[in-house]
ROMI-895261 format. One line per 4 residues: number of its first residue (from 0); for each residue x, y, z of N, C-alpha, C, O. Coordinates in Angstrom, 2 decimals. Example, Ala and Ser with C-alpha at 12.3 -4.5 7.8 and 13.67 -1.06 7.14 Angstrom:
2
0	13.19:-5.69:7.80:12.30:-4.50:7.80:13.20:-3.30:7.80:14.24:-3.32:8.46  12.85:-2.25:7.08:13.67:-1.06:7.14:12.90:0.03:7.87:13.41:1.14:8.04
END
This chain:
92
0	127.76:208.79:-86.27:128.73:209.70:-86.56:130.06:209.93:-85.70:130.13:209.65:-84.50  131.05:210.46:-86.40:132.32:210.36:-85.81:132.67:211.79:-85.95:132.99:212.21:-87.06  132.62:212.79:-84.64:133.25:214.18:-84.78:134.61:214.26:-84.05:134.49:214.20:-82.82  135.92:214.39:-84.51:136.67:214.68:-83.87:136.57:215.81:-82.45:136.08:216.90:-82.73
4	136.94:215.64:-81.17:136.90:216.45:-80.45:138.45:216.94:-80.16:138.70:218.14:-80.01  139.31:216.08:-80.11:140.49:216.13:-80.07:141.22:215.38:-80.68:140.71:214.33:-81.07  142.84:215.67:-81.02:143.33:215.05:-81.89:144.55:214.52:-81.58:145.53:215.23:-81.34  144.55:212.93:-81.57:145.84:212.38:-81.05:146.88:211.89:-82.07:146.56:210.92:-82.76
8	147.94:212.39:-82.22:148.72:212.40:-83.20:148.67:210.65:-83.37:148.60:209.88:-82.41  148.72:210.22:-84.86:148.55:208.70:-85.30:147.12:208.37:-84.85:147.01:207.16:-85.01  146.22:208.75:-84.46:145.24:207.69:-84.25:143.79:208.57:-84.54:143.49:209.70:-84.18  143.13:207.70:-85.24:141.73:208.13:-85.94:142.31:208.91:-87.13:143.48:209.07:-87.49
12	140.81:209.46:-87.79:141.19:210.11:-89.11:141.53:211.38:-88.98:142.10:212.00:-89.88  141.16:211.92:-87.71:141.52:213.47:-87.60:140.60:214.40:-88.06:140.61:215.54:-87.61  139.61:213.97:-89.09:138.56:214.76:-89.78:137.09:213.96:-89.47:136.93:212.80:-89.11  136.19:214.87:-89.71:134.77:214.65:-89.84:134.54:213.31:-90.53:134.88:213.34:-91.71
16	134.02:212.06:-90.08:133.82:210.96:-90.43:132.17:210.41:-90.26:131.74:210.38:-89.10  131.31:210.00:-91.29:129.95:209.42:-90.86:129.52:208.52:-91.65:129.96:208.37:-92.79  128.45:207.69:-91.04:128.07:206.63:-92.05:126.82:206.72:-92.10:126.48:206.95:-90.94  125.82:206.69:-92.81:124.28:207.17:-92.79:123.74:205.58:-93.25:123.75:205.31:-94.45
20	123.41:204.85:-92.54:123.17:203.45:-92.63:121.53:203.25:-92.76:120.72:203.98:-92.20  121.21:202.12:-93.58:119.76:201.48:-93.67:119.75:200.12:-93.25:120.28:199.36:-94.06  119.44:199.76:-92.52:119.41:198.57:-92.10:117.88:197.69:-91.78:116.85:198.09:-91.24  118.18:196.55:-92.29:116.19:195.67:-92.39:116.76:194.16:-92.04:117.73:193.49:-92.38
24	115.53:193.97:-91.08:115.77:192.78:-90.80:114.18:191.72:-91.11:113.09:192.29:-91.15  114.32:189.85:-91.35:113.16:189.52:-91.23:113.61:188.20:-90.52:114.66:187.58:-90.68  112.46:187.89:-89.62:112.30:186.54:-89.02:111.25:185.52:-89.45:110.04:185.69:-89.32  111.75:184.59:-89.92:110.86:183.53:-90.46:110.91:182.12:-89.48:111.78:181.31:-89.79
28	110.10:181.81:-88.40:110.73:180.82:-87.87:111.79:180.90:-87.17:111.89:181.88:-86.44  112.86:179.92:-87.19:113.93:179.77:-86.76:115.10:180.53:-87.56:116.28:180.57:-87.21  114.61:181.07:-88.59:115.55:181.90:-89.50:115.49:183.21:-89.42:114.43:183.75:-89.12  116.46:183.83:-89.64:116.94:185.42:-89.43:117.54:185.64:-90.78:118.38:184.83:-91.17
32	117.19:186.69:-91.55:117.98:187.47:-92.47:117.90:188.91:-92.21:116.93:189.50:-91.72  119.02:189.40:-92.58:119.38:191.03:-91.86:120.31:191.40:-92.53:121.20:190.62:-92.88  120.31:192.48:-92.80:121.79:193.55:-93.03:121.11:194.83:-94.00:119.93:195.19:-94.08  121.93:195.17:-94.47:121.90:196.76:-95.59:123.16:197.16:-95.58:124.14:196.50:-95.23
36	123.10:198.61:-96.11:124.12:198.99:-96.31:124.20:200.60:-96.01:123.34:201.04:-95.25  125.17:201.52:-96.55:125.19:202.78:-96.50:126.37:203.50:-97.19:127.38:202.92:-97.59  126.07:205.15:-97.30:127.22:205.71:-97.51:128.25:206.54:-96.45:128.02:207.12:-95.39  129.29:206.35:-97.10:130.43:206.88:-95.92:130.91:208.18:-96.21:131.46:208.35:-97.30
40	130.80:209.18:-95.38:131.58:210.08:-95.86:132.80:210.37:-95.08:132.73:210.26:-93.86  133.87:210.70:-95.60:135.43:210.06:-95.12:136.08:211.34:-95.72:136.58:211.39:-96.84  136.00:212.39:-94.82:136.76:213.64:-95.31:138.39:213.55:-94.81:138.63:212.90:-93.79  139.42:214.15:-95.50:140.59:214.36:-95.30:141.33:213.89:-96.54:140.96:213.01:-97.32
44	142.53:214.67:-96.59:143.53:214.14:-97.63:143.67:212.89:-97.81:143.84:212.14:-96.85  143.61:212.37:-99.24:143.84:210.99:-99.31:142.63:210.07:-99.14:142.86:208.86:-99.25  141.20:210.49:-98.84:140.22:209.63:-98.20:139.04:209.80:-99.61:138.97:210.81:-100.31  138.49:209.00:-99.73:137.12:208.77:-100.83:136.40:208.53:-99.49:136.79:208.04:-98.43
48	134.80:209.21:-100.03:133.64:208.63:-99.61:133.43:207.52:-100.49:133.80:207.49:-101.67  132.71:206.43:-99.75:132.54:205.22:-99.90:131.14:204.62:-99.75:130.41:205.41:-99.14  130.54:203.51:-100.09:129.64:202.89:-99.93:130.23:201.33:-99.43:131.23:200.68:-99.74  128.81:201.04:-98.30:129.23:199.59:-97.57:128.05:199.18:-97.53:127.03:199.86:-97.57
52	128.19:197.51:-97.41:127.21:196.92:-97.33:127.19:195.47:-97.03:128.12:194.79:-97.47  126.32:194.95:-96.38:126.44:193.32:-95.88:125.18:192.42:-95.78:124.14:193.07:-95.68  125.08:191.44:-95.78:124.19:190.89:-95.33:124.27:189.33:-94.59:125.22:188.65:-94.98  123.54:188.81:-93.74:123.73:188.05:-92.99:122.34:186.89:-92.86:121.21:187.35:-93.06
56	122.48:185.56:-92.55:121.17:184.55:-92.39:121.82:183.77:-91.09:122.94:183.30:-90.87  120.79:183.83:-90.43:121.30:183.10:-88.91:120.01:181.94:-89.04:119.04:182.07:-89.78  120.23:180.89:-88.22:119.54:179.34:-87.94:119.39:178.95:-86.75:120.20:178.06:-86.48  118.46:179.32:-85.61:118.53:178.76:-84.56:118.09:177.01:-84.75:116.96:176.58:-84.97
60	119.38:176.18:-84.58:119.27:174.83:-84.58:118.48:174.18:-83.46:117.59:173.35:-83.64  118.85:174.58:-82.41:118.01:174.13:-81.29:118.04:175.44:-80.27:118.83:176.34:-80.55  117.36:175.55:-79.32:117.46:176.65:-78.42:118.36:177.33:-77.97:118.33:178.52:-77.67  119.70:176.12:-77.88:121.14:177.08:-77.25:121.94:176.63:-78.65:123.10:176.37:-78.33
64	121.75:176.47:-79.86:122.70:176.44:-80.74:122.50:177.61:-82.09:121.49:177.27:-82.71  122.81:178.21:-82.39:122.75:179.21:-83.31:123.44:179.74:-84.36:124.20:180.70:-84.19  123.23:179.14:-85.64:124.68:179.20:-86.70:124.49:180.14:-87.57:123.27:180.25:-87.67  125.08:180.98:-88.36:125.10:182.00:-89.16:126.15:182.21:-90.04:127.11:181.47:-89.83
68	126.25:183.06:-91.02:126.90:183.41:-91.88:126.66:184.62:-92.32:125.51:185.03:-92.47  127.81:185.40:-92.59:127.44:186.79:-93.26:128.41:187.17:-94.60:129.27:186.38:-94.96  128.23:188.19:-95.16:129.01:188.60:-96.11:128.86:190.03:-96.32:127.78:190.63:-96.32  130.36:190.72:-96.55:130.37:192.43:-96.27:131.16:192.61:-97.85:131.81:191.89:-98.61
72	130.69:193.96:-97.80:131.41:194.55:-99.22:131.88:196.08:-98.85:131.09:197.02:-98.74  133.03:196.16:-98.70:132.85:198.26:-98.92:134.11:198.54:-99.60:135.26:198.11:-99.44  133.52:199.51:-100.53:134.51:200.18:-101.64:135.82:200.75:-100.81:136.26:200.61:-99.67  136.22:201.48:-102.00:137.97:202.04:-101.71:137.49:203.25:-100.58:136.52:203.98:-100.76
76	138.38:203.30:-99.36:138.12:204.32:-98.66:138.90:205.21:-98.58:138.72:206.25:-97.96  139.91:204.89:-99.23:141.18:205.75:-99.35:141.75:206.09:-100.84:141.17:205.39:-101.68  142.38:206.65:-101.22:142.83:206.71:-102.91:144.13:205.71:-102.70:144.51:205.14:-103.72  144.70:205.50:-101.71:145.99:204.33:-102.06:145.32:203.12:-102.15:145.81:202.24:-102.86
80	143.93:202.87:-101.33:143.87:201.95:-100.82:142.72:200.81:-101.82:142.51:201.05:-103.01  142.07:199.64:-101.12:141.01:198.90:-102.05:140.27:198.66:-101.27:140.34:198.88:-100.07  138.94:197.89:-102.21:137.95:197.47:-101.57:138.13:196.52:-101.06:139.16:195.86:-101.22  137.04:196.14:-100.21:137.21:194.96:-99.40:136.01:193.96:-99.56:134.91:194.49:-99.36
84	135.98:192.56:-99.89:134.88:191.52:-99.46:135.27:190.68:-98.53:136.42:190.27:-98.46  134.20:190.31:-97.62:134.87:189.56:-96.19:133.57:188.35:-96.42:132.64:188.69:-97.16  133.55:187.31:-95.94:132.76:186.14:-95.36:132.91:185.74:-94.16:134.04:185.58:-93.68  131.96:185.55:-93.58:132.24:184.93:-91.96:131.16:184.07:-91.69:130.08:184.13:-92.29
88	131.50:183.09:-90.63:130.90:182.23:-90.49:130.68:182.06:-88.61:131.72:182.34:-88.00  129.88:181.78:-88.01:129.52:182.14:-86.47:128.81:180.98:-85.74:127.86:180.48:-86.34  129.08:180.59:-84.78:128.14:179.85:-83.72:128.02:180.39:-82.56:128.99:180.95:-82.04  126.62:180.31:-81.84:126.80:180.90:-80.51:125.86:180.03:-79.61:125.77:180.26:-78.41
END
């Protein structure tokens, strides 16, 4: 939850915003699947409340190599904006 204590011109929303998430994870041997989503309260002129969520899968190929892929979706957060969908791939 973000509560503005001071307002810096041009930085942040300047209004109360909050995300109420629900996240889950399941491990199956070298595989993990995790994700979830939530509802965001996005107050302020020109803003919309919105839903957001995502899911990720990772696999321990070796003890020193982890591969993963994730997908995320966020609905429209501002009246003039658009929603977004992203996919990412990573290795550690």
